[in-house]
Each structure stands twice: as structure tokens, then as C-alpha cells.
C-alpha positions in Angstrom: 152.2 89.6 123.9 151.5 89.0 120.2 150.1 85.6 119.2 149.9 83.9 115.9 146.7 81.9 116.2 144.6 83.7 118.9 143.5 87.2 119.7 143.1 88.5 123.3 141.5 91.3 125.1 141.1 92.2 128.8 138.7 94.9 129.8 136.8 95.7 133.1 137.6 92.2 134.5 136.5 90.3 131.4 139.1 88.4 129.5 138.2 87.5 125.9 140.2 84.8 124.0 139.4 84.6 120.3 140.4 81.5 118.3 141.8 82.9 115.0 143.3 80.1 112.9 141.7 80.2 109.5 139.7 78.6 108.0 138.3 76.3 110.7 140.3 77.0 113.9 141.7 73.5 114.0 143.6 73.2 117.2 147.2 72.2 116.7 149.9 72.0 119.3 151.2 75.5 118.5 147.8 77.1 118.8 147.0 75.3 122.1 150.4 76.3 123.5 149.4 79.9 122.8 146.0 79.4 124.6 147.8 77.9 127.5 150.3 80.8 127.7 147.4 83.3 127.7 145.4 81.5 130.3 148.5 81.1 132.5 149.2 84.8 132.2 145.7 85.6 133.4 146.5 84.0 136.8 148.2 87.3 137.8 145.1 89.4 136.9 143.6 89.8 140.4 140.7 91.8 139.0 139.7 89.0 136.6 136.1 88.0 137.0 135.0 86.4 133.7 136.4 84.6 130.7 134.9 84.5 127.2 136.1 82.1 124.6 134.9 82.9 121.0 136.2 82.4 117.5 136.7 84.3 114.3 135.7 82.9 111.0 133.0 80.4 109.9 133.5 77.8 112.7 134.2 77.9 116.4 136.6 75.0 115.9 136.6 71.8 113.8 138.7 70.1 116.5 142.3 69.0 117.2 144.7 68.4 114.3 144.2 64.7 113.5 147.8 64.4 112.4 149.0 65.2 115.9 147.2 62.2 117.3 149.7 59.8 115.8 152.9 58.3 117.1 154.7 59.8 120.1 153.2 63.2 119.2 149.9 62.1 120.8 151.5 62.5 124.3 152.5 66.1 123.6 149.1 66.8 122.1 147.2 65.4 125.1 149.4 67.3 127.5 148.8 70.7 125.8 145.1 69.9 125.1 144.3 69.0 128.7 146.5 71.8 129.9 143.8 74.3 128.6 141.2 72.8 130.9 143.5 72.6 133.9 144.3 76.3 133.4 140.7 77.2 133.0 140.0 75.5 136.3 142.9 77.3 138.0 141.5 80.7 137.1 138.3 79.8 139.0 136.3 82.5 137.2 133.0 81.8 135.4 133.5 81.1 131.6 131.4 81.6 128.5 131.8 80.0 125.1 130.4 81.8 122.1 129.7 79.4 119.3 128.9 80.5 115.8 129.2 77.6 113.3 130.6 74.2 114.0 132.1 73.1 117.3 133.4 69.6 116.7 135.7 67.2 118.4 138.2 69.1 120.6 136.4 72.3 119.6 133.2 71.0 121.1 135.0 69.9 124.2 136.4 73.4 124.6 133.0 75.0 124.2 131.1 72.7 126.6 133.8 72.7 129.2 133.0 76.4 129.7 130.4 77.1 132.4 128.0 78.6 130.0 127.5 78.6 126.2 125.7 81.1 123.8 125.2 79.8 120.3 123.8 81.1 117.1 121.1 79.3 115.2 123.7 77.9 112.8 125.9 76.4 115.5 126.5 72.6 115.5 128.0 70.4 118.2 129.5 67.0 117.9 132.1 64.5 119.1 132.9 62.5 115.9 136.1 61.0 117.4 134.7 57.5 117.6 134.4 57.5 113.8 138.2 57.7 113.5 138.9 55.1 116.2 139.4 57.3 119.3 137.2 59.0 121.9 136.9 62.5 123.3 138.4 62.5 126.9 137.0 65.9 128.0 133.5 65.1 126.7 133.7 61.8 128.5 134.3 63.7 131.7 131.8 66.5 131.4 129.0 65.6 129.0 127.3 62.9 131.2 127.3 65.5 134.0 125.7 68.1 131.8 123.1 66.2 129.8 122.9 62.8 131.6 124.3 59.4 130.9 121.8 58.2 128.3 122.2 61.0 125.8 125.9 61.4 126.4 126.4 57.7 125.6 124.4 58.2 122.4 126.3 61.3 121.2 129.8 60.1 122.1 129.4 56.5 121.0 127.8 57.4 117.7 129.7 60.6 116.8 126.4 62.3 115.9 126.3 66.0 115.3 123.4 68.1 116.6 122.1 71.6 115.9 121.8 74.5 118.3 118.2 74.0 119.2 118.8 70.4 120.2 121.8 71.4 122.2 119.7 74.0 123.9 117.0 71.4 124.8 119.7 69.1 126.2 121.2 71.8 128.3 124.5 72.0 126.5 123.7 75.6 125.5 122.3 78.4 127.7 120.9 80.5 124.9 120.5 80.4 121.1 120.5 83.8 119.3 120.4 85.1 115.7 123.8 85.5 114.2 123.1 89.1 113.3 122.7 90.1 116.9 125.3 87.8 118.4 127.7 90.5 119.6 124.9 92.5 121.2 123.5 89.4 122.9 127.0 88.4 124.3 127.5 91.9 125.6 124.2 91.8 127.4 124.9 88.4 128.8 128.4 89.3 130.1 127.2 92.5 131.6 125.2 90.6 134.1 128.4 89.3 135.6 130.6 92.3 134.9 128.7 94.3 137.5 129.1 91.7 140.2 131.9 91.1 142.7 134.7 89.0 141.2 135.6 87.3 144.4 132.1 86.4 145.2 131.6 85.0 141.6 134.6 82.8 142.1 133.5 81.4 145.4 129.9 80.9 144.3 131.2 79.0 141.2 133.4 76.9 143.6 130.3 76.2 145.7 128.3 75.1 142.7 131.0 72.7 141.6 131.4 71.4 145.1 127.6 70.8 145.1 128.1 68.4 142.2 130.4 66.3 144.5 132.8 66.3 141.6 136.5 65.5 141.4 137.2 66.4 137.7 141.0 66.4 138.2 141.0 62.8 139.4 138.5 61.8 136.6 140.5 63.5 133.9 143.7 61.7 135.0 142.0 58.3 134.8 140.5 59.2 131.4 144.0 60.3 130.1 145.4 57.0 131.2 142.7 55.0 129.3 143.2 57.2 126.2 147.0 57.0 126.1 147.7 53.5 127.5 144.7 51.6 126.1 143.0 53.2 123.1 146.0 54.8 121.4 147.9 51.4 121.5 145.2 49.6 119.5 145.5 48.9 115.8 142.1 50.5 115.2 143.0 53.9 116.7 146.0 54.3 114.3 144.0 52.9 111.4 141.1 55.3 112.0 143.3 58.3 112.2 145.3 57.4 109.1 142.2 56.6 107.1 140.8 60.1 108.0 144.0 61.7 106.8 144.1 59.6 103.7 140.4 60.2 102.9 139.4 56.6 102.9 137.2 54.3 104.9 139.0 52.6 107.9 139.5 48.9 107.8 138.7 48.0 111.4 140.3 44.8 113.0 138.7 45.3 116.4 142.1 45.0 118.0 
């Protein structure tokens, strides 16, 4: 199947999904629907053992289209955005994000939701949503589990952006490599898994998640409810998003 905003490849049990929406791979509904369609189609690939998500261009992804957060469109946006993560879970295979450049907002969430992350030295990670009056639901779910409550609170509540080395020190990233050798490093990393049993990889991953005593599905549903029924009904959420689009400072009313 031909896609407009993504490229795909499947070889020797490894599926590769490449974000390809120039210039910054901003995730709009159309692009996320393509991602969902591809992930859905992978369910029938019984030999699938590993998923790689990477990006073409100068950024991994600058996030979700801000304009699609407004009005009734936000419900569709959240549906297709969260659908990517539900479908990744359904595949049950280990996943790797390859981050070269900025991974911000929803792009950061897509990267850190993957089981593992390889980044180049110029990679940046951040959840700046708070600065436009909303919050990152997926990061709220997974970031405290990855890096702990204290630092997750700081990053999500401030919207700070961090570099690759800090992300590595925090445990958001598995490995930082030079941009020039990125492809080679990714191939070497993936090869460790390619030669293993796909079914055993799936069950071992399942055991690791069970060991966290996690229920991400329940947590995500609760977070979705807070996002749509509480935050998105405030004045400040609409004001922050509109101010971003109009390139001005938001006038917060704290209501």
C-alpha cells in the first residue's frame, strides 16, 4: 500500500516505519491514520518480531498539529493519536525509536513509548505542551515509569527540552551515537534481536511489562478523560493553542 506521509519496509521479521512529512514530520490526523493503518496491517504478519520507528528529514517529529487540538476536532485527534499506541501494544513485539534531531510534543511521546531508543548527538527531547495550555497524555503515562516521578514532573510541568546526553543519563535513551554512523549503529542494534525467536521475544517483553505491575490501558483511558473533559474545556487551553498559532503570548485567565 502506498502512503503519503510515511514510508514502510518489512524484512526478516523487522518492520520499519519512517515518518516522512517534510519539513518537521508534524503529526496531523491524516498522517496518524496512515501510521495506524500500517500498524493494523502488521497484525497479520506472523513472522514479525521487531518494530523500528524512524524519520526522514531534519527532525524526528515536532509534534502533533496544534490546529487539530481545537474545537470538536480534538476528539478525532486524540482518537487517532492514542490509536497509534494501542496498536503498538497489540503487536506485542519489541520496538525501537531512532531519533535524529528534535522529538517534541507528540513526537517525543511516540519516541519514548517505544521500548528502546537510539539517538544521535544532536537529538533533543521535550514536552512543551504545558506552554500552550495543555499536557502530554502519553508522556504523563510513561515518563514517570521510565525516569521517575521527580524528573518527569519537572520536564512535563515546565516544558523543558533536553539534549541527547541528558536523555541518556535519565534513561529515556538507550544509546547515543554519531549522526554519521547512525544507520550502521541501528543495524547492529537490531541484529541482536533479528537472530532471536520472535515468539520468545514477544513473551519475554510481556513478562517484563507484567513485572512492572502496570495497567497502561486503564491509565491511558483515565488520562484521556482528564484531557478531553477537563483540560480541553478550560479557557486557557483554547487560549494557549490559539496564541501559539497566532504567534503571540497567551493571556492566561487560570480558568
